N, C-alpha and C positions, 0 to 999 in steps of 0.2 A: 175340533180340528177347525186349523184355520179356512177359507173358502180360499187363498194364494194357495198354488201348488208350486209358486217360484219367488223367492224373494231375491235379491241380491242387494248387500249390504255393505255402504262405505267401500266400494271397489276402486282403486289405486293403481294408475299401469304407467311405466315409467319405459320409454324407449331411449336412446342416447340424445340425450338435447331434446328430449318433446315429449312433455307431460299430457299424453295420448287420452288415458280417464283418469278424473279428479273427483275423487268422494261421490261416485254413481251411484243413486238407488234407485231400483225397478222392482215394482211387483206385478206379478201376471197373475189373475185370477183362471180357478179349475177350468177348462170348458168354453173359455174365449179364444178371440183374437187379437192380438195382441199390436200396433203395430209402431214400429219406433224409425221416429225421422227426423231429420237433421242434413244441416249441410255437408259437401263430401269435405270427409277429415274430420267431421265431428266425434266420429269415437262410437259408432253405431257397428261396423263389421268386429269392429277391436273386440266390443262388449260381449257378442256374440264369439268370438273365440276365446273368452277368458271362460265362459260360460260351457262350452263343447269340450275344454280340454285341451284345446290346440296351443293357446298360451297354459303351462298346466302350473298348477299349485305351487305356488312360493316364488312365480315373476310379477304375481301382483299382490296386494292386500286389499284385504274385508273378505264378506265371505257368501258364500254361496249354499241358500237352503232349500232345496228342493223334497217338497212331500213331507218338510217337517224335520229332515236333515241335512244335518251340514256337509257340503260335499266338499273333499280335495282331491278333483282329477287330476291324473299324472298326464293322463294322455286322451288321444278322442274314442276309443273304446270302451275307456273306464264310464265316460258320460254315455257313449252309445247301451254300455249294457242297464243302463239307466231308464231308457225310454228315451233320451235327448238325442235326437239325431237334427244335423244342422243341411241344407242343402246351400251351397254354394253359387256365386251369381254365374261363375266360369263352371260349366257342368263337369261333375268329373267320369264321364262315361269314355270306352274306349273304341272308337269308329270301327274296327275290324272284326268285336264282338261281338256274338249276337246279344239280344235283349237279356236272356236269363244269366249267361254268362256274366253281361255286367251287372245285376242286379245283386247275385250273390259272391261276388269277386272278393275274397277275405273272408269270407261268409260260406265256403264253399260243401255244400250239403251232399252229405255219405257217411261212410265209417274209414278209419285208421287211414289206408292211403291212397281209396279209391273213392270218386265220386260220383252218387246215386245220378244220371245223367236226367233218367227219364221223371225222376222225382225231381230237378231242379227244374224242369221244363212247366213241369206240371204244378207244383207251386205258383211259379212266376206269371203262369197264365190267369193263374186264379187272383193274384193282386193287377195284375195287368187290367182287369173285367172290374173290380173296385175303384179304379180313377177313368175306367171308360175308356180304354183305348182296345180296337178288335184284333191288331196284330199279333202275330203268332210271337212267342217269346223268341222261338229260333231265327227269329230276323234280324239280320247287322242291325245295329247302330246307324251305319252309316246310310243305311234306304231310308230313313225315315224321317220328318222333318222335325228343327228345331219345338216346336209347343209340344211334340210327340216325346221328345226325348225329356222335356222337363216333365212331364207325365212321369215315364219311365225311372227319371230321379224321387219323385215322389212315391213310386209302388217300392224302388227300392227303402225308401225310409219306412214302408208299413211290413214289409220285411223283416224289419227289425225291431219290430213292434214298437212302432213310435210313440208316446203318450205326448212329450211335449216338441212338435214340427217347429225348425227354424226356417224359414227363407230369406235369401239374401238378395236384393232383389228377384223375383221369380217372373215377372213378365216383361223384363227390359229388353228381349229380341222377342219379343211376342208379337202379330199382328194384334188388332182390337178383340176380333171372335174368340180366340185362343188365349188372349187374357180374360175374356169376359168366363171363359168357360173354367181356367183353372179357377178362379174367385170362386163361383159358384160352387166348386169341387170342395172349397175350403169352406166354404158354408155347411157343405151338407158335412164336413168330419166334424166342423162343430158342434152339430144335431148331435151326434154318435159319440160323444164327448170328450173330442181329442182336443187339444190345447195347441195354439198355433202360435207364434210369433212371426211379423214380417217388416220385412225393411223395406220399404219402396220410395221413392222420388216420384214416383206417380200420385198425387195427392188425391184424385177424384175418385182411383183404387182404393184408397187408404180411407177415404172417406163413407165408400159402396159396403168395404166388407170390416173394418175395423169396430170392435166394443171400446177400446182405448187405444189409445195415441199420449205413448211418451214423447216428449222433444227433447235431445240432444243439442246442444252445444257447446262448441270448444273444451271436448270432455266434459261437461256437465252436466246432470238431469236438471232442466229447466221447470217443466210444468209436465202434466198426467191431464189428460182430456177425456172426459168420461161420453158416450153416447146418452142420447137424451138428458143430458146435465148439462152439458157443454157446446160452446158456437164449433161445429164439426165443420163449417167452410173452409176452404182452400184458403180465401184471405186469412183468417184467423189463424190456420196453422202455418203458412208463411211467415206470420208477424214472431209466433214464438220460435220460427226455424231463422231468422235473422237479424230477428232484432226491431226490428222497423218493419214498414207499410210499405211493401213493392207498388206503388201504385198504377204504373205502366209495367206488365210483362215483356212488353218489346218497344226498346229505346226507339225514339222517333228520330228519322233521319231526314234531317232539311240541309238545301240548299246544295245537294250531290246533283251536279249536270251530268245525265245521261248523255254520252256521245256515243261516238259510230261505232260500228258493228264490230268488233276485236274476235270473236271466233265463230265462225258459220260451218257446219255440220251438213252433209249434203248426202241424200239415199245410205244411210251408214246400215250395214248390215253384218252382223257377227254371228259367227257358228260355234256351237259347244266346241267345247276343249277334247272330249271324250267321245261324246256324239257327234259324229263330226257333220252327218246332214240336218243336226236339230239347229233351228235358228233361234238365237235366245233374245238377239234384237233385230228388230225386224224393218227395215226402209227407214230409219229415223232421218227425221230434216230438222234443224234448230238455229241458232242463233244467241249471239252473248253481243249485248252491246257494253263500250267502255262506262264504266261506275254504276252497272246496273246488276242488283242482285238475280239471279233467275234459280225459282225452288223448281223441284223436278219432285212431285208427289204420285203414289202408285201404292196398290199393298206389295206385301210379301212379294216375291216371284217374277215383279212388275217386268224385270229389265235393267233396274236403273243403275246398280254396282255394275252390271255386265258393261252399260255402255260408258259409265266413268272409265273405270279400269280399262279398254277397248281403245277409247283415245288417250289414254295416259300411257301412248308407245308400245301399244300392242297388248300391254300387260297381261290381258284375257283373250281366251278365244282362240280357236285354231285358226281359223281365218278372218278376216274381215275386208270388205270392201264400201266405197263412197269415200266422197273425197272431205277433208279436212281444207279449211283455211284460215292463218293466222294473222293480222295485221293485214289483208288483203292478198296475200302470197298462198298458193297450195301449198301443202305441204305433207310429207309423207314420214311418220314418225316412226324410228327403227327397232326403239326402245327407251325404257325410261330415262335413261340420259340422255338422248336425245331432245324426248318431250320438255323436261329442264331445260336444257339449250335455249328451247324456241317459247322459255317463258309458260309451262305451263304446270301446274303441280296438280295434284293428287292429295285428299286428306285421308286415309282410310278409317270403315266404320271400324277394322280388327286393329286398335291402338296397343295390343299388347302381342298379337301375335304376327301382324307386318307390319307397326307403326315405328317401336320404342325395341330400345333393345333394354331389358328389365333392369339387367344384371351390369348396367352401365350406369355412371353418373350423368344428371341433367348435362354438364357443360359439352360430356361427346354426343348426345344425343341431338344436342342443337344446332351442331354444326354438319350432322350428318347431310344433309341434301347439299350442301355447297361447302365441299373442304377447303376449296380453290381459294376460297373467301378470307381463311385462316392461314393457308400456307406462307412460308419462306424457302420459296428453293425447294418445292418439293418437299419438306417438313413443316408438318404441323405446327405452329406457333403458341405453345400452351398459353399464353400469357393472354396472347388476343383472341383464342376458346376461352377463354376465364372471361375476358372483359362482353364479350358478346354474348354470351350464356347470360349472364347476371343485368346485361342491361337488358334482353330478353324478359325474364325473372320479375324484375322490377315492372317493364311495362304491363306484363301481361297478367301483375298481381298475385304470379305464384306462391303460394303456401310452402318453404321446405326451410331444411335447416342451414340451406345452402346449395351451390351449383356443383357443389361433390357428392352432394345426395344421390344416391342410387332410386334411379325414375320407379323400379318395382316396388320401391318403399313410401312412393307419395299415393294419392288417393285419389279415385278417377278422375275428377273434375281438373286437377293439378296437374294428371297424367295427358291428359286432351288438352292440357294449354301449352304443357312441353312439346307436342305435338305440334299443335299452331306453331309456334315458334322455331321448329324446325323449318317447316316451310317459308316460313315468314321471312327467314334467314335467307333462303333460296333466291327472295324476291323474284315472284312469279308476276305475270302480267294477270295469270288467269285462274283462279283456285280452286278446285273441285272440291266444295266437305260434304264428304259422305256419311251420314247420322254425326252429325258435331257435336250434337248433346247428349245421347244416348247414354244413359247410369248417369247422369251428373243431376244436381241437387239444384233448385231455382235460381239461387244466387251467383254459382258459378254458370248458369245457362244466359242470366244477361250479363255477365261477365266479357262472354263467348261472343254475346249480339254486340254489346257493344266496339268488340274488335271486329267485326264483319263491318258493320258500321265505318269506322275509322281505315279499313281495306281501300271502299269502294271510295270514299270522300277522298284517297290518297289516288284515286284514277283507277285503281285495282276492279276487275271483274269476278263475279263469286257465282259457281253454280252450288246450290246446295239440295244435296239429296237429305227427306226426312219423312219421317211414316210419321212424325205427329203433325198433324193436320193444321190445330191453331199455331205453330212455328212457321209451316210454309206460308201459312198466309199473312201471320204478323211481321213478317221480315222478307218477301221475296215482293219485289217491282212486275214480274210477270212469271207466273207458274205453267209449266208442262205438265199433264197427267200423261202417265203412262199406263200400259196395260197390257201382258200378255207381248212383250217386247216393242210393242206400237205406241207412237205418239199420237192419244186417242183427243186431246184438248188442249188447249192455249187460254188462261186469264189474264186479264191486266190486272194491277191493284185493283181493289174497290168492284171489283165485279164478281169476287169468286167468293164461294162459302164452304164449308164444309158438306155441305146438302149438293152444291152443283158439282164438286168435286166427286164426290161418290157416284152421283147419279151418273155422272159420266162415264165412270171406268162399267156401271152395273150394264150401262146401254151396248158397250161397247163388248162387253162378255155374250150378250143375248144375239149379238150381229154372227 
């Protein structure tokens, strides 16, 4: 019998105007962790959607051979019955249902028309214990953090008797310690005989956990690297992904003159929108100069997003106190529209939920924040709208069939470029970027860094919130460190290191 649990042979998948997969081959050994890497839009998620039956048999060409049998999955439940379970990047959990209800949703435990709730929760608690969650299965999903929700998804997969577990960007929303715990859990499952396929852009995690790495580029399989045989370094993986060496992950910014202070925040305090006596931002003071990239670093829950959103026209929080000065004048921004009018923009970390309208084309999304710029006598000029969006498509090198393509059909990196284009067209003086490279590949990251450099070179200012310390260190002229709603440190470029930032956070937590 073959040592491979899975073979995907000559898989080709077409979308209108796009060959998403072109004769892709994949072999996954039983009881191993196999990583799929590639740039955004390379075809990784499409390949896994073919495997899981989301794209049914007949919508692609080629064969799926699982445990020695050719499979023709018509829907996702067909693959789940065989023990193939996929966990998507966007978690499929219902916030106001309990953990137990979520785990067996569509797979209810009981007889005829009655659900055995005691049996459901008992079974759910058993699987939660396996993944290391101490919470009761009667807890509501909304009451646990993202890291724990990811573990619930894995427990849900185990409850479906998963033998081949597919994880799409499982750590993209997790902090370092939660990511490490999740990867160690996958290594434990491997020891117990489970096979995993992991899609990830975090190459250090891929090197840590994977036995084999398959590189996909432009819808084709380029190569498969094997641990202990091939070079597993990040540079080697990047070379396979982008087809070239990236000698420097962060493009140099030279000759950018940093000018006067263009934004100053003093004694800024924000209260939670529901728990109104709880401070989420506590007496924060900071400033930004013209032509400067200011990084804000901190752990998840430090209050960075809350600070950014509250500054952007009080779009977060029950109340906010303090002074905000723009261009030397104190301003009181009533709402988001007022913030845009004063030259302030906020690029959300949640591009799918709050940033873009996925069912609308690139053309419509690009102009949303500045409709006046494409209006004639109060009516949107569609020719002008097309010209503007096409100009930004070329400028930002967005990969798409054209600006009439729906944003929901783009890869994560290209969606991020459309989101940036939307705010660049609003022509702000200060751009707040919240996790601008979350869930996107190294090549697209580099392009976004180049865009940031171009913005500051043209006299704009950028505030960049990022959970990736190398990114903050590589791109920022100055870095503020936040913890528990407060600014606990400030570093100039060249002074900071990952160690000094973490030491700053830990020291403040102990006080």
